[in-house]
C-alpha positions, 0 to 999 in steps of 0.5 A: 990050950984054947981060944978066948974064954966066954962066960955067960951068966943068968939072973936068979933061976928057979930049981929045975932043968936047964939046957946049954946049946952050942951051934954054928956062930956065923957064916957057916964057919965051924971047926972039928976042933974041941971046945970046952965048957967049964974047966974042972974034969972033962967028959966027952959029949955023946953024938947024937945030942942034937935036941933037948930030949937027947941032951948030955948031962953036965953037973955043976962044977964039972966040965965037958968037951965037945965039937961041932961036926958040921955047920948044921950040927947043934949040941945040947947039954942039960944041967939040973939046979936043985935049988934056986940060984944063978948059973954061970957058964964058961965056954972056951973055943979051940985054940986060934978060934974066936967064939963069936965067929965059930960058936953061938952059946945059949942058956935055955929053959925047958921050952927051948927059950933063950934066957 
């Protein structure tokens, strides 16, 4: 069913487009197993979503599953906020894996800056 869930929160954000980045967490450890972001209905990421320009869309309240295919793979997801507000991201790694060893998850602005 998955490892321990991590939640990320942002402060007040303006309406706009934001990105979620999932990458190798530490020591070049990675897993082919799928992680989950949020937990409502699931869509599978497209591979080649390795940049902001190629980010997969994710809607508020929906979930998406993905996996890193190597320690150099990075996945990007895009979410658009229609109104100012906060963004909460729930990330759940595969069963038996800890998020801090295998994954680093960030919320970014459109200039690739971590919020």
